LOTIFI-590224 format. One line per field, with one value per residue (C-alpha): residue in three letters; x, y, z; residue number from 1. Coordinates in nm, 4 decimals. Each point is the difference from the previous one (the first is absolute). Layout:
BEGIN
aa [ala,...] $
px [X,...] $
py [Y,...] $
pz [Z,...] $
i [NUM,...] $
END
This chain:
BEGIN
aa [met,lys,leu,leu,ile,val,asp,asp,glu,pro,leu,ile,his,val,ser,ile,glu,phe,cys,leu,arg,gln,ile,gly,glu,ser,gln,leu,glu,ile,ile,his,ala,tyr,asn,gly,ser,glu,met,leu,ala,cys,met,gly,asp,asn,pro,ser,val,asp,ile,ala,leu,val,asp,ile,arg,met,pro,gly,thr,asp,gly,leu,ala,ala,ile,ala,ser,ala,arg,gln,gln,trp,pro,his,thr,ser,tyr,tyr,ile,met,ser,ser,phe,ser,glu,phe,glu,tyr,ala,arg,glu,ala,ile,arg,leu,ser,val,thr,glu,tyr,leu,pro,lys,pro,leu,ser,pro,glu,asp,leu,ser,arg,val,ile,leu,gln,val,arg,glu,lys,gln,val,arg,gln,glu,lys,gln,ile,arg,asp,ser,phe,arg,ser,trp,leu,glu,ser,ala,leu,his,arg,arg,asp,val,ser,tyr,leu,tyr,ala,gly,gly,tyr,his,thr,ala,val,ala,leu,leu,thr,cys,asp,ser,ser,ser,glu,glu,val,leu,phe,trp,val,pro,pro,phe,val,lys,ala,cys,his,ser,arg,val,leu,ser,leu,pro,cys,arg,glu,gly,thr,leu,leu,leu,val,tyr,ala,gln,glu,pro,gly,gln,val,his,glu,val,leu,gly,asn,ile,pro,lys,lys,asp,tyr,pro,cys,gly,ile,thr,ile,phe,val,ser,ser,val,cys,his,asp,pro,ala,lys,met,ser,ser,gln,leu,his,his,ile,leu,glu,leu,ser,ala,leu,arg,val,phe,ala,gly,thr,arg,ile,arg,tyr,asp,leu,ala,ala,met,thr,ala,pro,ser,ala,glu,thr,leu,glu,met,ala,gly,gln,trp,leu,ala,leu,arg,asp,ser,tyr,phe,glu,gln,gln,tyr,thr,ala,tyr,val,ser,leu,cys,ala,arg,leu,ile,pro,ser,leu,lys,lys,lys,leu,pro,gln,arg,leu,val,his,leu,ala,ser,phe,ile,gln,ala,met,thr,gly,ser,pro,ser,ser,ile,pro,ala,asp,pro,arg,ser,leu,glu,gln,val,leu,leu,asn,ala,glu,arg,glu,leu,leu,gly,gln,arg,lys,ser,ile,asp,lys,met,asp,ala,val,leu,ala,tyr,ile,asp,gln,asn,phe,thr,arg,asn,ile,ser,ile,ala,asp,leu,ser,ala,gln,phe,glu,leu,thr,pro,asn,tyr,leu,ser,thr,leu,leu,lys,lys,arg,leu,gly,ile,lys,phe,thr,asp,tyr,leu,thr,ser,leu,arg,leu,ala,leu,ala,lys,lys,leu,leu,leu,asn,thr,asp,gln,ser,val,lys,glu,ile,thr,glu,gln,val,gly,tyr,tyr,ser,gln,ser,his,phe,thr,lys,leu,phe,thr,glu,lys,glu,gly,cys,thr,pro,ala,glu,phe,arg,glu,his,lys,gly,asn,met,pro,gln,asn] $
px [-3.1387,0.1077,-0.2935,0.0665,-0.3095,0.1077,-0.2621,0.0242,-0.2983,0.0502,-0.3913,0.1100,0.2443,-0.2276,-0.2851,0.2068,0.1429,-0.3534,-0.0914,0.3191,-0.0985,-0.3731,0.0780,0.2344,0.3819,0.1105,0.3301,0.1225,0.3131,-0.1244,0.2223,-0.1435,0.0634,-0.1263,0.1519,0.1694,0.3584,-0.0641,-0.1857,0.3522,0.2064,-0.2409,0.0803,0.3647,-0.0115,-0.1995,0.0875,-0.2241,-0.3725,-0.2555,-0.2712,-0.0002,-0.3871,0.1246,-0.2262,0.0166,-0.0214,0.2635,0.2266,0.2938,0.0782,-0.2959,-0.1054,0.0168,0.3625,0.0695,-0.1014,0.1780,0.3419,-0.0921,-0.0612,0.3811,0.1500,-0.2890,-0.1621,-0.1169,-0.2084,-0.3877,-0.1152,-0.3767,-0.1139,-0.2772,-0.1855,-0.3205,0.0239,-0.0571,0.1117,0.0831,0.3989,0.0560,-0.1239,0.1853,0.3138,-0.0458,-0.0136,0.3380,0.1375,-0.1087,-0.2331,-0.1791,-0.3017,-0.1775,-0.1817,-0.2491,0.0219,-0.0983,0.1281,-0.2860,0.1201,-0.1233,0.2472,0.2571,-0.0673,0.0602,0.3188,0.1395,-0.1174,0.1224,0.3664,0.0263,-0.1073,0.2205,0.3070,-0.0439,0.0130,0.2941,0.1711,-0.0757,0.1532,0.3116,0.0800,-0.0829,0.2431,0.2556,-0.0004,0.0454,0.2974,0.1532,-0.0186,0.1092,0.2812,0.0993,0.0714,0.2031,-0.2955,-0.0254,-0.3343,0.0310,-0.3020,-0.2037,0.2040,-0.3056,0.0923,0.0282,0.0280,0.3230,0.1167,0.2522,0.0589,0.0359,0.1529,-0.1124,0.1793,-0.0848,0.3222,-0.2541,-0.2280,-0.2254,-0.3577,-0.0156,0.2454,-0.0860,-0.3432,0.1346,-0.1432,0.1361,-0.1526,0.0689,-0.1421,-0.3264,-0.0207,0.0840,-0.1858,-0.1369,0.3432,0.1962,-0.0481,0.2376,0.1393,0.1393,0.4061,0.2729,0.1541,-0.3243,-0.2709,-0.0230,-0.1927,-0.0108,-0.0969,-0.2130,-0.1585,-0.0383,0.1822,0.3805,-0.1033,-0.2546,0.2800,0.2760,-0.2939,-0.0747,0.3999,0.0150,-0.2048,0.2194,0.2167,0.3476,0.0675,-0.1606,-0.2604,-0.0709,0.2839,0.1160,-0.1668,0.2025,-0.1363,0.2231,-0.1447,0.0574,-0.0262,-0.2930,-0.0470,-0.2173,0.1840,-0.0689,0.3519,0.1692,-0.2356,0.0398,0.4033,-0.0445,-0.2707,0.3208,0.2858,-0.2363,-0.0510,0.3735,0.1225,-0.2766,0.2158,0.2634,-0.2361,0.1544,0.3540,-0.1415,-0.2958,-0.3674,-0.3111,0.0909,-0.0976,0.2684,-0.0322,0.1441,0.1375,0.2307,0.1221,0.3439,0.0830,0.1635,0.2231,-0.0891,0.1173,-0.1680,-0.3351,0.0795,0.0695,-0.3549,-0.1743,0.1050,-0.0885,-0.3336,-0.0233,0.1230,-0.3341,-0.2135,0.1591,-0.1060,-0.3129,-0.1254,0.1825,0.2468,0.1986,0.3186,0.0060,0.0253,0.2708,0.2179,-0.0867,0.1035,0.3526,0.0779,-0.1129,0.0896,0.4007,-0.0543,-0.1810,0.3784,0.1115,-0.2995,0.0447,-0.1847,-0.2679,-0.0645,-0.0095,-0.2833,-0.2095,0.0446,-0.1174,-0.3021,-0.1003,0.0954,-0.2634,-0.2450,0.0249,0.0214,-0.2905,0.2541,-0.1927,0.2897,0.3466,0.2653,0.3612,0.1724,0.2902,0.1035,-0.0271,-0.3551,-0.1135,0.1339,-0.1919,-0.3084,0.0195,0.0759,-0.3006,-0.1911,0.1902,-0.1359,-0.3558,-0.0627,0.1755,-0.2435,-0.2892,0.1341,0.0213,-0.3681,-0.0734,0.2221,-0.2064,-0.3463,0.0875,0.0580,-0.3638,-0.1160,0.1625,-0.1234,-0.3855,0.0693,0.1018,-0.2662,-0.2422,-0.2484,0.0889,-0.1549,0.2289,-0.0983,0.2184,0.0343,0.1866,0.2147,0.0944,0.1227,0.1815,0.1633,0.0351,-0.2242,-0.2524,-0.3790,-0.1032,0.3753,-0.0125,-0.3426,0.0760,0.3042,-0.2215,-0.2221,0.2571,0.1569,-0.3404,-0.2750,-0.2151,-0.0681,0.1856,-0.3289,-0.1099,0.3188,-0.0455,-0.3198,0.0666,0.3053,-0.2378,-0.2585,0.2029,0.0950,-0.3157,-0.1181,0.3479,-0.1445,-0.3335,0.0590,0.2555,-0.0558,-0.3207,0.0638,-0.3451,-0.0329,0.0047,0.3665,0.0714,-0.1377,0.2661,0.2982,-0.0113,-0.0076,-0.3684,-0.1486,-0.3890,-0.1141,-0.2985,0.2192,0.2315,-0.3049,-0.1325,0.3337,0.0472,-0.3334,0.0316,0.3661,-0.0918,-0.3580,-0.0713,-0.0088,0.3007,-0.2254,-0.1196,0.3663,0.1041,-0.3405,0.0707,0.3631,0.0994,-0.1944,-0.2307,-0.0538,0.1838,-0.1232] $
py [-2.2708,-0.0521,0.0468,0.0234,-0.0762,0.1197,-0.1135,-0.2129,-0.2019,-0.2613,-0.0123,0.3229,-0.1186,-0.3223,0.2480,0.2594,-0.3028,-0.1082,0.3360,-0.0033,-0.3301,0.1347,0.3173,-0.2258,0.1155,-0.3014,0.0768,0.2474,-0.1358,0.0779,0.0249,-0.0143,0.1636,-0.0254,0.3088,0.3348,-0.1389,-0.3436,0.2429,0.2304,-0.3641,-0.1178,0.3722,-0.0405,-0.3592,0.1520,0.3234,0.0731,-0.0627,0.1784,0.0066,-0.0556,-0.0256,0.0595,-0.0563,0.2941,-0.2006,-0.3166,-0.0738,0.1495,0.2564,0.1113,0.0859,0.3856,-0.0335,-0.2763,0.2150,0.2739,-0.2193,-0.1627,0.3525,0.1315,-0.3407,-0.0835,0.2913,-0.1452,-0.2182,0.0662,0.0177,-0.0904,-0.0417,-0.2391,0.0301,-0.0805,0.3083,0.3409,0.2472,0.3660,-0.0190,-0.3292,0.1906,0.2721,-0.1664,-0.2170,0.3073,0.1331,-0.2794,-0.0096,-0.2736,-0.0183,-0.1284,-0.1004,-0.3507,-0.1386,-0.3545,-0.2052,0.0781,-0.0556,-0.1437,0.3465,0.1726,-0.2245,0.0146,0.3902,-0.0058,-0.2376,0.2613,0.3037,-0.1488,-0.1278,0.3083,0.1747,-0.1831,0.0536,0.3836,-0.0808,-0.1815,0.2376,0.2999,-0.2259,-0.0784,0.3445,0.1062,-0.2196,0.0716,0.3495,-0.0924,-0.2184,0.2775,0.2524,-0.2211,-0.0457,0.3434,0.0335,0.2066,-0.0730,-0.0649,-0.2457,0.0962,-0.1518,-0.3522,-0.1800,-0.0570,-0.3746,-0.1218,-0.1936,0.0235,-0.1209,0.1381,-0.2325,0.1209,-0.1614,0.0839,-0.0915,-0.0206,-0.1384,0.2362,-0.3375,0.0699,-0.3522,0.1267,0.3477,-0.0801,-0.2758,-0.0167,-0.1963,-0.2757,0.1306,0.3316,-0.1736,-0.2196,0.2680,0.2983,0.1455,0.0395,0.1314,0.2791,0.1679,0.2837,0.0466,0.1827,0.0227,-0.2860,-0.2433,-0.0405,0.0312,-0.2305,0.0963,-0.2809,0.1050,-0.1782,0.0509,-0.2624,-0.1101,-0.3582,0.1166,0.1840,-0.2575,-0.2394,0.2096,-0.0184,-0.3596,-0.0328,0.1934,-0.2642,-0.0273,-0.0171,-0.1540,0.3128,0.1311,0.1193,0.3351,-0.0215,0.0969,0.0434,0.1821,-0.0162,0.2289,-0.1146,-0.0067,0.3177,0.2268,0.3606,0.1945,0.1903,-0.3826,-0.0860,0.3195,-0.1190,-0.3556,0.1626,0.2150,-0.2727,-0.2439,0.2855,0.0517,-0.3778,-0.1519,0.0869,-0.2634,-0.2443,0.0635,-0.1629,-0.2216,-0.1667,0.0802,-0.2663,0.0075,0.1121,0.2438,0.0519,0.3315,-0.1186,-0.2606,0.2375,0.1578,0.3712,-0.0139,0.2876,0.3079,-0.1227,-0.2904,0.1943,0.2378,-0.2926,-0.1621,0.2927,0.0539,-0.3375,0.1179,0.3074,-0.2019,-0.2030,0.2992,0.1298,-0.3017,-0.0420,0.3574,-0.0170,0.2615,-0.0925,0.3174,-0.0811,-0.3851,0.0003,0.2805,-0.2568,-0.3224,0.2113,0.0125,-0.3227,-0.2832,0.0611,-0.0811,-0.3217,-0.1505,0.1203,-0.1770,-0.2870,-0.2992,-0.0367,0.3486,-0.0774,-0.2625,0.2487,0.2484,-0.2487,-0.0933,0.3921,0.0807,-0.3254,0.1472,0.3623,-0.1127,-0.2557,-0.2724,-0.3412,-0.1993,0.0272,0.2163,-0.1282,0.1585,0.1452,0.3698,-0.0857,-0.1890,0.2962,0.2636,-0.1292,-0.0296,0.3703,0.0937,-0.1684,0.1518,0.3537,-0.1095,-0.0609,0.3097,0.1548,-0.1693,0.1598,0.3337,-0.0301,-0.0925,0.3095,0.2417,-0.1644,0.0744,0.3359,0.0115,-0.1807,0.2876,0.2666,-0.1443,-0.0297,0.3927,0.1112,-0.2654,-0.0446,0.2173,-0.2890,-0.3345,-0.1968,-0.3055,-0.2617,-0.1995,0.2870,0.0790,-0.3362,-0.0530,0.2859,-0.0216,-0.3973,-0.1025,-0.2618,0.2129,-0.1536,0.1297,0.3186,0.0370,-0.0973,0.2435,0.2891,-0.0649,-0.0445,0.3303,0.2314,-0.1659,-0.0252,-0.2189,0.1652,0.0232,0.2477,0.1759,0.0161,0.1987,0.2162,0.1321,0.0456,0.1224,0.2621,0.1344,0.0268,0.2207,0.2341,0.0129,0.0738,0.2932,0.1285,-0.0197,0.0233,-0.3212,-0.2162,-0.2825,-0.2851,0.1737,-0.0524,-0.3441,-0.0922,0.2162,-0.1606,-0.3574,-0.0984,-0.0807,0.0187,0.3049,-0.1517,-0.2562,0.2911,0.1937,-0.2659,-0.0898,0.4017,-0.0113,-0.2784,0.1344,0.3948,-0.0233,0.1972,-0.0057,0.1627,0.2968,0.0628,-0.0231,0.2715,0.2532,0.0074,0.0139,-0.3498,0.1366,-0.3002,-0.2116,-0.2790,-0.3835] $
pz [1.2263,0.3719,0.2806,0.3912,0.2464,0.3623,0.2481,0.3228,-0.0859,-0.2073,-0.1569,-0.0955,-0.2922,-0.0881,-0.0590,-0.1818,-0.2156,-0.0866,-0.1195,-0.2299,-0.1234,-0.0725,-0.1904,-0.1984,0.1245,0.1261,-0.2024,0.2519,0.2100,0.3613,0.3158,0.3653,0.2984,0.3754,0.1508,-0.0872,0.0429,-0.2166,-0.2777,0.0379,-0.0305,-0.2847,-0.2200,0.0962,-0.1821,-0.2402,-0.1183,-0.2644,0.2079,-0.2241,0.2090,0.3858,0.1816,0.3908,0.2664,0.2918,0.2927,0.0807,0.2713,0.0513,-0.3414,-0.0681,-0.3842,-0.0153,0.1904,-0.2677,-0.3055,0.1849,-0.0338,-0.3029,-0.2255,0.0431,-0.1189,-0.2646,-0.1163,-0.3080,0.1512,0.0461,0.3474,0.0986,0.3686,0.0657,0.3405,0.1704,0.1573,-0.0963,0.2654,-0.1704,0.1631,-0.2180,-0.3336,0.0937,0.0426,-0.3118,-0.1697,0.1080,-0.0873,-0.3606,0.0658,-0.3546,0.1630,0.3244,-0.0721,0.2071,0.1422,-0.1572,-0.3592,-0.2681,-0.3287,-0.1097,0.2217,-0.1214,-0.3352,0.0183,0.1839,-0.2764,-0.2774,0.2351,0.0067,-0.3717,-0.1370,0.2659,-0.1791,-0.3147,0.0678,0.2229,-0.2762,-0.2778,0.2309,0.0875,-0.3625,-0.0962,0.2437,-0.0884,-0.3667,0.0631,0.2218,-0.2508,-0.2770,0.2355,0.0804,-0.3311,-0.0747,0.3336,0.1758,0.3951,0.0828,0.2508,0.1714,-0.3011,0.0957,0.1811,0.3898,0.1016,-0.3524,-0.1162,-0.4059,-0.2450,-0.3494,-0.2849,-0.3217,-0.3722,-0.2993,-0.3068,-0.3272,-0.2211,-0.2751,-0.0327,0.1037,0.1627,0.2039,0.0618,0.1739,0.1950,0.3295,0.2634,0.1756,0.3314,-0.0696,-0.1305,0.2878,0.3100,-0.1979,0.3319,0.1265,-0.3128,-0.2100,-0.2827,-0.1423,-0.3204,-0.0043,-0.2738,0.1253,0.0068,0.1898,0.3859,0.2543,0.3231,0.2600,0.3125,0.2962,0.3617,0.0911,-0.0911,-0.0896,-0.2613,-0.2133,0.0535,-0.1667,-0.2760,-0.0605,0.0376,-0.3220,-0.2180,-0.1851,0.0139,-0.3999,-0.3109,-0.0976,-0.3682,-0.2288,0.1544,0.3106,0.3131,0.3367,0.2897,0.3696,0.3329,0.3439,0.1982,0.2541,0.1480,-0.0139,-0.2739,-0.0331,-0.0001,-0.2680,-0.1596,-0.0697,-0.1002,-0.2445,-0.1570,0.0358,-0.1683,-0.2785,-0.0192,-0.0145,-0.2140,-0.3257,0.0911,-0.1356,-0.3563,0.1708,0.2851,-0.2047,-0.0821,0.0538,0.3814,0.3498,0.1673,0.3933,0.0899,0.3080,-0.1451,-0.3248,0.0257,-0.1052,-0.3301,-0.1363,-0.1448,-0.2889,-0.0482,0.0828,-0.2730,-0.2502,0.1041,-0.0432,-0.3917,-0.0612,0.1355,-0.1808,-0.3459,0.0698,0.0309,-0.3477,-0.1415,0.1342,-0.0199,-0.3787,0.0240,-0.2857,0.0657,0.3956,-0.0658,-0.2451,0.2133,0.3108,-0.2092,-0.0965,0.3774,0.1098,-0.2704,0.0750,0.3485,-0.0377,-0.0809,0.3540,0.1598,0.2218,-0.1741,0.2983,-0.0648,-0.3695,0.1159,0.1408,-0.2645,-0.2344,0.1682,0.0474,-0.3321,-0.1070,0.1930,-0.1573,-0.3600,0.0468,-0.1362,0.0189,0.0264,0.2209,-0.0546,-0.0258,0.3211,-0.2418,-0.0633,-0.4027,0.0565,0.2234,-0.2430,-0.2899,0.1975,0.1205,-0.4085,-0.0945,0.2456,-0.1793,-0.3460,0.1014,0.1847,-0.3385,-0.2062,0.2518,-0.0516,-0.3998,0.0697,0.1607,-0.2443,-0.2873,0.2126,-0.0099,-0.3770,-0.0473,0.2124,-0.1921,-0.3662,0.1607,0.1275,-0.3576,-0.2500,0.2211,-0.2829,-0.2272,-0.0096,0.2231,0.2221,0.2170,-0.3012,-0.1791,0.3417,0.0878,-0.3411,-0.0714,0.3337,0.0085,0.2837,0.0599,-0.0156,0.3575,0.1796,-0.1578,0.1108,0.3539,-0.0125,-0.1057,0.2782,0.2493,-0.1130,-0.0581,0.2415,-0.2689,-0.2979,-0.3290,-0.1851,0.2865,0.0354,-0.3898,0.0114,0.3197,-0.2636,-0.3200,0.2159,0.1452,-0.3452,-0.0724,0.2503,-0.0666,-0.3901,0.1048,0.2360,-0.2310,-0.3455,-0.2618,-0.1116,-0.0149,0.2126,-0.3204,-0.0909,0.3740,-0.0155,-0.2391,0.0965,0.3214,-0.1075,0.0097,-0.3842,0.0927,0.1231,0.2025,0.1839,0.0962,0.1480,0.1779,0.1265,0.0920,0.1737,0.2016,0.1696,0.0119,0.0583,-0.3127,-0.3221,-0.2032,-0.1150,0.3592,0.1298,-0.2832,0.0794,0.3617,-0.0017,0.1344,0.3153,-0.0377,0.3369,-0.0008,0.0553] $
i [1,2,3,4,5,6,7,8,9,10,11,12,13,14,15,16,17,18,19,20,21,22,23,24,25,26,27,28,29,30,31,32,33,34,35,36,37,38,39,40,41,42,43,44,45,46,47,48,49,50,51,52,53,54,55,56,57,58,59,60,61,62,63,64,65,66,67,68,69,70,71,72,73,74,75,76,77,78,79,80,81,82,83,84,85,86,87,88,89,90,91,92,93,94,95,96,97,98,99,100,101,102,103,104,105,106,107,108,109,110,111,112,113,114,115,116,117,118,119,120,121,122,123,124,125,126,127,128,129,130,131,132,133,134,135,136,137,138,139,140,141,142,143,144,145,146,147,148,149,150,151,152,153,154,155,156,157,158,159,160,161,162,163,164,165,166,167,168,169,170,171,172,173,174,175,176,177,178,179,180,181,182,183,184,185,186,187,188,189,190,191,192,193,194,195,196,197,198,199,200,201,202,203,204,205,206,207,208,209,210,211,212,213,214,215,216,217,218,219,220,221,222,223,224,225,226,227,228,229,230,231,232,233,234,235,236,237,238,239,240,241,242,243,244,245,246,247,248,249,250,251,252,253,254,255,256,257,258,259,260,261,262,263,264,265,266,267,268,269,270,271,272,273,274,275,276,277,278,279,280,281,282,283,284,285,286,287,288,289,290,291,292,293,294,295,296,297,298,299,300,301,302,303,304,305,306,307,308,309,310,311,312,313,314,315,316,317,318,319,320,321,322,323,324,325,326,327,328,329,330,331,332,333,334,335,336,337,338,339,340,341,342,343,344,345,346,347,348,349,350,351,352,353,354,355,356,357,358,359,360,361,362,363,364,365,366,367,368,369,370,371,372,373,374,375,376,377,378,379,380,381,382,383,384,385,386,387,388,389,390,391,392,393,394,395,396,397,398,399,400,401,402,403,404,405,406,407,408,409,410,411,412,413,414,415,416,417,418,419,420,421,422,423,424,425,426,427,428,429,430,431,432,433,434,435,436,437,438,439,440,441,442,443,444,445,446,447,448,449,450,451,452,453,454,455,456,457,458,459,460,461,462,463,464] $
END
């Protein structure tokens, strides 16, 4: 935090610094000016002054006139008047200039402590408002809605797009170090192409500083970053945003794991962009286990491998390695790449068979739940290990196998209780239980009443 002291009396400067040390604020950056003209010059050299403590009566430009000029250029600064004079006219003029407070000299440690706390609380509120405003602007700009009024005036911005072509959890949840280091100046937003990062600051140099911390290469496997230029115009920033989103597909042929600067990128042909987009669609179908879509795209893309220049094959090999999670580099020749893609196709087919097999398992359970069936019986019948089958069932049903079995049996029991004259003992055996006491206890726990009570009240008993 920067604090500017403006007073023509050197002892006032010394007194304020002494008070600041007394209240433990020795880490503040303190700037000194001795008249109104020096104040304006200091703020020009330090445009991010947070607090200005300004004396009213000084030689030359007085404090109120200096504040009137400064507020036009630096409205975010909090201005406080210091004076040993208490005339009403001074106070009225201070109010007109939106001075935060009128402080009597000499300032006490309590006064300074209160001022600093006020400014810090104000900054927290303002920073949240600015961040929320920029997030809303970014979301709207992404969907091509003109909401330039949300773009905070006086700020400079840049956009970075982080793309990920790997399904590895370690890579998917990777956070760039520059984001961690500059969290207060960077906000993120997920989009179809990856993660958008908006860098914002009042000074362009601060945005350039963040961008300068983005490495040129050597990212985790599958990570690529695209960076815009710095600007302060919302329309220009929105245009750069969509240009980056469009050109990001080029990494398939130009290389991943590096940083691209938008200003240095050349516009490709429409055919190149379309072909790159098809490789990204292949990646999506592989990640989402869409076997049919993957096979269809492979049929179109594999023949094109023989037409690619050697350098493009090198970059394609890196892209496919990231996509498939191959632990080692893939030879950059058409035959090797084709083989990797076909192996991935067989992998998807195997996963699809597992899904089809689960349909068969569930159909079998639905048809045989009244029998004494267990996970061990099912695993033997469908050639799956018990643990793997339990995991697949839990993933598909959302509940454990035993809970699902119980729900099927109780549903049939309630139907029989309401629509037949069978005894509870007969129903117990018919739904797959061989102990009436166990069935009654289970039924009561789940339904809040005994089977007999359920039948007597025609299913209208209160539920747990």
